[in-house]
N, C-alpha and C positions, 0 to 999 in steps of 0.2 A: 335676467331674460332667460326663460326656460329653453332648454335644447329640444328642438322638435326633430321628427323624422326628416323633414326637409333640411334642417340644419345639419343632421348627420350625414345626409347625402352630399351636401356642399362640402363638409369637412373631409369626407372620405376621398373626394377628388382634390379638394384644394390643398390639404396638408402635404401629401406627397408632391403635388405640383409646386408648392411653396419651396420645398427642399431642392427640386430639380431646377427651378427658375433662379433661385438664389445662388446655386452652384454655377450657372452659366456665367454671370458677370464677374463671379470670383476668379475666373481665368485671368481676366485683366487686372483685377484687383491684386491678385498674386503677383502678376508681372510688375505692376506698379511698386509694390512693397519691395520686391527683390532688387529691381532696377534702381530704385531710389537709394537703397542702402548700399548697392554695390557699384553703382555708376554715376550717381549724382543727379543734380537738377536738370542739366542739359539733356541727359538721357531720358528722364521723366517727361519733359517737354516733347521730345522726339517721339516717344511712345504715345503721348496724347494725340499728336497729329495723325501717326500711322494707325492708331486705334480707331480714330474717327472714320478714316477712309475704309478700314476693313469692316467696321460696324455698318457703315452705309451700304457696302457691297452686299453683306450678308442679310441685313435687315430689309433691303429691297426685295429679298426673296422670301420674306417671312410667310407670304401666302402659301408656301410649301407646307408650313405647319398649320396655319390658322384655316386656310381653305380646305385642307385635307380633314382637319378635325370636324369641321362643320359638315362636310359631305358624308364622311364616315359615320358621324353621329346620327345624321338623318337617315341613312340607309339602315343603321342599327335599330332605331326606333321604329322603322317600318318593317323590320324583319328580314331585310335583304343582306344577310351577312356575307355571302359570297361576292356580292357586287361591292361591298364595303372594303373587303381586301383587295379586290381587283383595282379599285381606285388607289389604294395605298401603294401597290406595286408600280403603277403608272407614275405616281408622285416621286418614287425613288429613282426611277429612270430620268425623270425630268430634272431632279436635283443634281444627278451626276453629270448630265450634259450642260447644265447652267454652270456648274463649278468648274468644269474644263474649260468652258468658254471664258470664265472670268480670268483664269490663269493666262490664257492666251492673250487676252487683251490688256490685263493689268501689268504683267511683267515688263514690257517695253515702255509702257507709259507711266511707270512708277515715279520717275524724276519729275515729270511735268505735273502729275497730280499733286505731289508734295509741295511743289512750288506754288500752287494756288493758295496754300495756306500762309505764305509770307514768312516762314520760319527762317532763322539765322542759318548761315552755311553749315556749321557743325551740326546743328540740330537736324537740318534737311537731310544731310548724308546718313545720319543714324536712322532717320525715319524711313528712307529709301531702302536701307538694308533690312529693316524689320518688316516692311511691307512686302518686299519680294520674297522673303523666306516664308512669311505667313500665308502668302498666296497659295502655296503648295497645299495647305490644309483646307482650302475652300471647298473642294468636293466633299470631304469629310464633314465639314460643318453643315453643308446643305442637306446631306444624307441624314444627318441627325435631325434636322429640322423636319423633313419629310416623315422619317420614322417616328418621331415624337408625335406628329399630327395623327398618324394612324392609330397609335395606341391610345391617345387621349380620346379619339373618336370612339374607340371600342370601350371606353370608360375605364381605361387602365393608366393611372398616373403613377403607379408604384414602380414599374420597370424603368421609365425615364428617371426616376429619382435615383435608383441604384446605379444606372449608367452614368448619371452626372456626377454622383459622389466619387465613383471610381476614377473617372476622367479628371475631376479637379485635383484629387489627391496625386495622381500621376504626373499632372501638369506642374503642380507646385514642387514636387520632388525633383523633376527634370530640370526645371528652370533654376532652382537653387544649385543643383549640381553643374549645369552647364555655365551659369554666370558667375556664381561665387566659388565654385570648385575648380572647373576647367578654364575659367576666364575667357569665355568665348564672346564676351561683350553683349551687346543688344541682340546680336543674332542668335545667341544661345537661348535667350528668353523666347524668341520666336520659334525656334526648333523644338523646344520643350512642348509648347502649345500645339504645334503641327502634329506631333507624334501622338499626344494625348487625344486629339480630336479625331484623328484618322481611326485609332483603335476603337474609340467610342462608336464611330460610324459602322465599324465592322460588326459590333455587337447588335446594333439595330438591324443590320442586314440579315444576320442569322435569325433574330427573334421574328421579324416580319415575313421573311421569305419562307420560312418553314410552314407558315399558315396559308401560303398562297397556292392555288391550284395550278398556276402557270407563272413562270419567272420571266417570260418574254414580254416586252412592252406591247401595249395595244395602241396603234396609231390614233384611233378615234378617241380613246381615253386620254392620251397625251394632249390632243387638241382640246378636249373638253376641260382638262385640268388648267391649261394655259389660258383659255378663255375665261374661265371662272376666276382665275387669279389676277386678271388684268386690273380690275377695280381696286383689289387689295394692294396691287402694285402701286397704282396712283396714290392710294392713301399713304402708303409707306414712303414714297417719294416726298410727299409733303412733310411727313415726320422728320425725314432726313435733312430736308432743306433747312428746317428750323434749327436742328442741332448742328449741322455743318456751319450755317451762318454764325451761330453762337461761338463755335470753335474759331472761326476766322476772326471775329471781333475780339475774342480773348488773346489770340496769337498776336494781334497788332497793338494790344496794351503793353505787352513787355513779357520778359522771361518769368518773373515771379507770378504774374497774373495767369500766364498760360499753364504754368506748373500747378497752381492752386486750382484753376479751372479743370484741368485734366483729372485731378484727384477728386474734386467735388462732383464732377459729371459722372465718374465711375461710382460714387456713392449714391448719386441720384438714380443711376441705372439699377444698382443693387436693390434700393428701395422700390423702384418701379417693378422690378421683377417679382419682388416679394408680394406686392399688391396685385400683380397680375395673376397670382395664383387663384384668386377668386374669379377673375375673368376667365381663366382656363376652364374652371368648373362651370362658369356661365356658358361658354361655348358648347361644351359637351351636354349639359342639362338641357339647354335651350334647343340645340339641334335635335336631341333625342325626343323631346317633348313635342316639338312641332312635326317631327317625322311620324310620330304616333298619332298626331291630330289633336293633341291635348293643349288647347290655348290657355285654358285656365292654370294648368301647371306651370306653363312658361311664364305667365305674368306674375303668379305667386312667388316663384323662384327668383324673378327679377327684383321684386320688391325686397325680399329677404337678403339677397346678395348685395343690394345697395346698402343696406343697413350694416352688413359685415364690412364694406368697403370703407364707410365712414369711420367706424370704430377701429379698424385696422390702421387707417391713416393717422388717427389720433395717437395710437400707440407707438407707431414709427416716428412720429414727430417728437414725442417725448423722449424715445431712445436717441435720437440724434442730438437733442439738446443735452441730454445726460452725458453722451460720449464725446461731445464737442471738444472739451479741453485735451482729451487723449489722442484725437485723430491725427494731428500734424506729426506727432512723434512716431506713430505707426508707419508713416510713409517716409520718415527721415527728412522731413521739411526743414529748410534753413529758416532763419528769422523772417526774411521778407515773405517767403511763401507761407509761413505760419500765420502772419499777420492777415494776408489776403484770404487764407482758407478759413480762419476763425470768423471773419466778417460774413463770408458768403454762406456759411452753414446755417445762419439764421433763416434766410428765405428758404433754403433747402428744406428746413424742418417745417416751416409754417404752411407750406403748400401741400403737405402729405395728405390731410383730409380731402382736400380737392381732388387729388391724384387718385385717391381711393374710390371715389364715385366714378370719375372719368374712365379708369381702366375697366371697372366692372361693366358699365354701360357699353364700352367698346366691345367687350367679350360677348355680351348678350347679343349685340347686333350682328356680330360676325357669325356667331352660332346660328342666328336666324337667316343668314345668307343675305343680309341687307347691305351687300358690298358697294352697290351703286351709290346709295346715299352717304356711306362712309367716305367714298372718294370725293364727292362734291363738298362734303363737310370738311374734308382735310384741306381742300383748296382755299375755302373762305377762312378757315382758322389760320392758315399760313398767312394770308393777306392781312389779318388782324394783328399778326405778330410782328411783321417786317417793320412798320413804323416804329414799334416800341424797341426793336433791336437797334435801328438807326439812332434813336434818342440814346440808348445805352452807349453805343460807340462815341456819340458826341460827349457824353458825361465822362467816359473813360473809367468806369468803376465796375467790378465784378458784381457788387450788389445791384447795381442798375441793370446789368445783364441778366441776372437771375430774376429780377422783377419782370423783365420783358418775357421771360420764359413763363412766368406766372400769368401774364396777360393771355399768353397762348392757351394755357391750362384752363383758364376762365372761359374762353371762346369755346373750347371743346366741351366743357360743361354745358354750356348754353345749348350747343348744337345737338349733343347726344341726348341730353335730358328732354329736350322738345320732341325728338323723334320717339324716344322710349314712352313718353307720356301718351302718344297716339297709338294707333292700332295698325298702321300700314306695314309694319314689319312682321306681323303675325301671320305669316303664310305657312300653311300646313301641307303635309305630304312629303314623299321621298324626292 
């Protein structure tokens, strides 16, 4: 397959985005590896519960990145560079406000939130500790989301890569020091992540704000950003319902199953973020093309990125199969956890090509500003998943649970593929 100019444009955006996106889930992967070796299976399970809560809180706000990318890319394509940066500044203020609100709400409710997962008392205590400390890094995490969205919309995916690599390296070093060196327990792992994320946010503030004509928030801009992000919020709620239900089902299966699910879900997230690199390119390219009124370019780029998604999924599937015998040892898994993990890695691998197409089309439609359709599609996809999850809970195996997640991915493939085949999403202009 010859490399075209279109391919080079996709790769220019996708390769740095790949590195940045892979580095993000590596925060928790590093936590799992260090906690697994230093504190054992009970702590890994607790980290799985707390990690699911934190991921839900942060990912509900992913519109700070996705919505900003689409808006900034459209304004960039239309030549409105000052308005593009203005939208980014409003996004940063919105991120900071939401982060502070999450701390205020999440700290007192942490025990009740963890209790919903049905974890054993010792796991629940550890999970509450990790959750409360990690909440302090929420403003930083959300500022990183908003700042990343601004730079992606400006067709810059290199700076987010540099920041992500630096933050991951610092996170891993601090976690190892706090947990294995200073013996701070699971709280040490949380503190390492909080420090790394906050420093990463500070870098984004410097990079974005130095380009801004004004640092003050614009009330109309904040309102517009919140309104535009509501549909993406609904979409993300549906995604998180699926993953939280899966975590609850795994928790009630037992300790080995929960620990294996926690590790497998982080590997799945790592693979998803890798595939999402093409989707990030899709957001930026689609938004810019439609902002410039070039429908043909948007459609051609979509076709090419779908091809990239399929082949990337195949490569990742083969990589998981090849690495499968080595993965339990990487996380210090005991024999029971190893048995469960080795079984569930098969469906994790086999669904990757489907994931590649789904993530690309999701990114294209986000870049096009088709958020309302994505919200409704998210609702219907979740309704298709819930009966499969109930069946998995009845069967009581992790493989059945992951097949239920596969049903969800197939439903997303149908919904997104049908929309992309039509033309209702091809709306031009700033």
